[in-house]
C-alpha positions in Angstrom: 98.0 64.2 226.6 98.7 67.0 229.1 98.9 66.5 232.9 97.7 69.4 235.2 98.0 68.7 238.9 96.0 65.5 239.7 93.7 66.0 236.7 94.3 64.2 233.5 93.0 66.2 230.5 91.9 64.0 227.7 91.8 65.1 224.1 88.6 64.9 222.1 89.8 61.9 220.1 90.0 59.7 223.3 87.0 57.4 223.0 87.2 56.3 226.7 86.0 59.8 228.0 83.1 61.8 226.9 83.8 65.2 225.2 84.2 68.1 227.7 85.1 65.8 230.6 88.3 65.0 232.5 89.3 61.9 234.4 90.0 62.5 238.1 90.8 59.4 240.2 88.9 57.1 237.9 85.8 59.4 237.7 84.7 61.7 234.9 84.4 65.4 235.9 82.8 68.0 233.6 85.1 70.9 232.5 84.1 74.5 232.9 83.7 76.6 229.8 87.0 78.5 230.3 89.0 75.3 230.9 87.4 73.6 227.9 88.3 76.6 225.7 91.9 76.5 227.0 92.1 72.8 226.2 90.8 73.2 222.7 93.3 76.0 222.0 96.1 73.9 223.3 94.9 70.9 221.2 94.9 73.0 218.0 98.4 74.3 218.8 99.9 70.9 219.3 98.3 69.7 216.1 99.5 72.8 214.1 103.1 72.5 215.3 103.4 69.2 213.5 103.5 70.8 210.0 105.0 73.9 208.4 103.0 77.0 207.7 102.1 77.6 204.1 102.4 81.0 202.5 98.6 81.6 202.6 98.4 81.0 206.4 101.5 83.2 206.9 99.6 86.0 205.0 96.5 85.5 207.2 98.7 85.9 210.3 100.4 89.0 209.1 97.1 90.5 208.0 95.5 90.0 211.4 98.5 91.5 213.2 98.5 94.5 210.9 94.8 95.1 211.7 95.7 95.5 215.4 95.1 92.1 216.7 97.4 90.8 219.4 99.7 87.8 218.9 97.9 86.0 221.7 94.5 86.5 220.0 95.9 85.3 216.6 97.4 82.3 218.3 94.2 81.3 219.9 92.1 81.9 216.8 94.4 80.0 214.4 95.7 77.4 216.8 99.3 78.3 216.3 101.9 78.7 219.0 102.5 82.3 220.0 106.3 81.9 219.6 105.8 80.9 216.0 103.7 84.0 215.4 106.2 86.2 217.2 109.1 85.0 215.0 107.1 85.4 211.9 106.1 89.0 212.8 109.7 89.9 213.7 110.9 88.6 210.4 108.2 90.5 208.5 109.3 93.7 210.3 113.0 93.1 209.5 112.9 92.3 205.8 109.2 92.3 204.8 109.3 88.7 203.7 107.4 85.8 205.3 108.0 83.0 202.8 109.8 80.0 204.1 113.6 79.9 203.4 114.9 76.6 202.4 118.5 75.9 203.5 121.0 75.0 200.8 123.4 73.4 203.3 127.0 74.3 203.8 128.3 76.8 201.2 130.8 75.5 198.7 134.4 76.3 199.5 135.5 76.4 195.9 134.2 78.3 193.0 133.5 76.8 189.5 136.8 78.3 188.3 138.7 76.7 191.1 137.0 73.3 190.4 138.2 73.6 186.8 141.6 74.5 188.0 141.8 71.3 190.1 140.6 69.2 187.2 143.2 70.6 184.8 146.0 70.2 187.4 145.0 66.6 188.0 144.9 65.7 184.3 148.3 67.3 183.7 149.9 65.5 186.6 147.9 62.3 187.1 150.3 61.0 189.7 149.8 64.0 192.1 148.2 63.1 195.4 145.0 64.6 196.9 147.2 66.4 199.4 149.3 68.0 196.6 146.2 69.1 194.8 144.6 70.6 197.9 147.5 73.0 198.1 147.1 74.2 194.6 144.1 76.5 195.1 145.7 77.9 198.3 148.8 79.0 196.3 146.8 80.2 193.4 143.7 81.9 194.9 144.3 81.7 198.7 141.4 79.2 199.1 142.1 76.4 201.6 140.5 73.0 200.7 140.7 69.6 202.3 141.7 66.3 200.7 138.1 65.1 200.9 137.0 68.2 198.9 139.5 67.4 196.2 138.1 63.8 196.0 134.5 65.1 195.7 135.3 67.8 193.1 137.3 65.4 190.9 134.8 62.6 191.4 132.0 64.9 190.2 133.7 65.2 186.8 134.6 61.5 186.7 138.2 61.5 187.9 139.0 58.8 190.5 142.1 57.6 192.2 143.1 54.3 190.7 146.3 52.2 190.5 148.0 52.5 187.1 148.4 49.6 184.8 152.0 48.2 184.7 153.4 47.3 181.3 156.7 46.7 179.7 158.1 49.3 177.3 157.4 48.5 173.7 158.9 49.8 170.5 157.2 49.9 167.1 159.0 46.7 166.1 157.8 44.9 169.3 154.2 46.0 168.5 154.4 44.8 164.9 155.8 41.3 165.9 153.2 40.9 168.6 150.4 41.7 166.2 151.7 39.3 163.6 152.0 36.5 166.2 148.4 37.2 167.5 147.0 37.1 164.0 148.8 33.9 163.2 147.4 32.0 166.2 144.0 33.6 166.4 142.3 30.7 164.7 144.0 27.9 166.6 141.7 25.2 167.9 141.7 23.9 171.5 143.3 20.7 170.3 146.3 22.7 168.9 146.7 24.7 172.1 146.6 21.5 174.2 149.9 20.5 172.8 151.7 23.7 173.9 153.6 24.0 177.2 153.7 27.6 178.4 156.7 28.3 180.7 158.1 31.4 182.3 160.0 32.8 185.3 158.8 35.2 187.9 160.7 37.0 190.6 159.2 37.0 194.1 160.9 39.5 196.4 160.8 40.2 200.1 160.3 43.8 199.3 157.7 43.6 196.6 156.1 46.5 194.7 153.4 47.8 197.0 151.7 49.8 194.2 150.7 52.5 196.5 151.1 55.2 193.8 147.7 56.2 192.5 146.7 58.2 189.4 143.6 60.2 188.5 141.7 58.8 185.6 138.2 58.5 184.2 136.2 55.2 184.0 137.0 53.2 180.9 140.5 54.7 180.5 142.5 52.0 182.3 144.7 51.1 179.4 145.3 54.5 178.0 148.9 55.4 177.6 148.9 58.2 180.1 147.5 55.8 182.7 150.2 53.1 182.5 153.6 52.7 184.1 156.4 51.0 182.0 158.4 48.7 184.1 160.0 45.3 183.7 162.6 45.0 186.5 162.1 44.9 190.2 164.8 45.2 192.9 165.2 43.7 196.3 166.2 40.3 197.6 164.1 37.4 196.3 163.9 34.2 194.3 163.5 33.6 190.6 161.0 30.8 190.1 160.3 28.8 187.0 157.1 26.9 186.2 155.3 25.3 183.2 151.6 24.7 182.5 149.9 22.7 179.9 146.2 21.9 179.4 145.2 19.7 182.3 148.7 19.5 183.9 151.6 21.5 185.3 155.2 21.1 186.4 156.8 21.6 189.8 158.3 24.9 190.7 162.1 25.3 190.3 163.8 28.0 192.3 166.9 30.0 190.9 167.8 29.9 187.3 171.0 29.7 185.2 171.7 28.2 181.8 173.0 25.0 183.3 170.1 24.7 185.8 167.7 25.4 183.0 169.1 22.5 181.0 169.8 20.0 183.7 166.7 20.5 185.9 164.0 22.0 183.7 164.6 20.5 180.2 165.8 17.1 181.3 163.4 16.5 184.2 160.3 18.2 183.0 160.1 19.3 179.4 161.7 16.1 178.0 159.1 13.9 179.8 156.2 15.9 178.4 157.7 15.6 174.9 158.0 11.9 175.2 154.4 11.6 176.4 152.8 13.8 173.7 154.9 13.0 170.7 156.0 15.2 167.8 153.1 17.6 168.1 154.5 18.9 171.4 155.5 22.6 171.4 157.6 24.3 174.1 157.1 27.9 174.7 159.7 30.0 176.5 160.6 33.6 176.2 163.9 35.2 175.1 165.6 35.4 178.5 169.3 34.9 178.5 169.3 31.4 180.2 166.8 30.2 177.6 169.0 31.2 174.7 172.2 29.8 175.9 174.1 27.4 173.5 173.8 24.5 175.8 170.0 24.9 175.9 169.7 25.0 172.1 171.8 21.9 171.8 169.7 20.1 174.4 166.5 21.0 172.6 167.8 19.8 169.2 169.1 16.5 170.7 165.7 15.8 172.3 163.8 16.9 169.1 161.8 19.5 171.1 160.2 22.2 168.9 160.1 25.7 170.2 157.1 28.0 169.6 158.1 31.4 168.1 157.5 34.0 170.7 157.6 37.8 170.3 159.8 39.7 172.7 158.4 41.6 175.6 155.1 39.8 175.6 154.4 38.5 179.1 150.7 39.5 178.8 150.3 36.9 176.0 151.4 34.1 178.3 148.6 32.5 180.3 151.0 31.4 183.1 151.0 35.0 184.3 147.6 34.2 186.0 149.5 31.5 187.9 152.1 34.0 189.1 149.4 36.4 190.1 147.6 33.7 192.2 150.8 32.6 193.8 151.8 36.2 194.7 148.4 36.7 196.3 148.8 33.6 198.4 152.3 34.6 199.5 151.1 38.1 200.4 148.2 36.7 202.4 150.5 34.6 204.7 150.5 35.6 208.4 153.1 36.3 209.3 154.6 37.2 205.9 158.1 35.8 205.0 160.9 38.0 206.2 163.9 35.9 205.2 164.9 34.3 201.8 164.7 30.8 203.2 161.2 31.5 204.5 160.2 32.9 201.1 161.6 29.9 199.3 159.8 27.5 201.7 156.5 29.4 201.2 156.8 29.3 197.4 157.4 25.6 197.4 154.5 24.9 199.8 152.0 27.0 197.8 
C-alpha cells in the first residue's frame, strides 16, 4: 500500500474500501479520474516487478518503442517500470539481443587440461599436500589456484585426502605362511577358540604417531598397496605393555618386558593359572618376539605342560587383542591433560 500525504491509497483487492475510493481520516473519499488512472498504473507496475519478463513480452516492448512510442507510454500501457524498459531498450541498441542472460557463476580458474594435470600429479605422488599441488599449475602454466580449488577438483574425480593404512612389511614367505594358517583355522568352532589365550605386547609412547600425513585415494581403495605405509617400529620414550585375553576373561596389564619378567610374572602368575583351570585343551598364543623365544621361556612352558599355538610371523592383524590396544590408546589420548612423563603414562595405563 502507498502513502501520499495524509491520504492512504488502497489497492483494488482491499475489501474494506470500495473500488475508486481512498480512506482519509476514517472516511472514504472518491478518487478523481486522473488519480485513479495513476493508481492503477502503479498497481500494475508493482505486480509486474515481482516476476521476470518473458521473451514474448520483451518483443512487445521493443516493437512499441520501434514504432515511435515513448518509454513512459509503454510503461503505463504494459504496467512495467520505466527503468526496466529503459535498460531493455539500451541493451537492444547495444547488441541487438533482448533475451534474458542466465549467469553461470564465477568462471573456473582451471582448464580441463589443468584439472587432468592435477589428477595425474596427485596419483603419482599420493602423499603430496594440497598446498604442494596448488603450486603445480602455477609452475607449469602460470595459473594460480588455492588449496580449496585443489580439494574440489580432486574430489570431483573421486580423489579424497585420507589417512593411509599402516601395515608391517611382508615377504612372499610371510604371505604364504599367513595364508596357510588362516586356511587351517578357518573352520574352527567357537568352542575351540574359547580355549585359546591371545597375548601380545604394545608400545605406548609419550610422542605417539600423530598420523597427520594424508594421501589421495579413491573410495574403496583403502587397502591397495599404493595407499599403505609399512612400519613396525615407533620411537620415543614409552612403556611396553603386555596383556592377554580369552573368551570371557582377561589378564592384568604388565609393564616392561624381558625374558625373565616374561617367565616370572606373565607365565607363572597368569598363563599357568589359566592352564590349570582349563586343562589340556588350553592353547597359549604369543608371537615370535625375542623375549618369548628365550630358552628360559621354552623350559618353563615345557615344565608346565603349556601348549603353544603356531603363529605366523608379522601377523598382528590376525590377533584380536589388537582391538584392545586400539581402545586403550584412544582412552589414553582422550585424557585431559594428557600424560607428559613416563610415570604419568604408566599410571594412566594401569588405571585404564
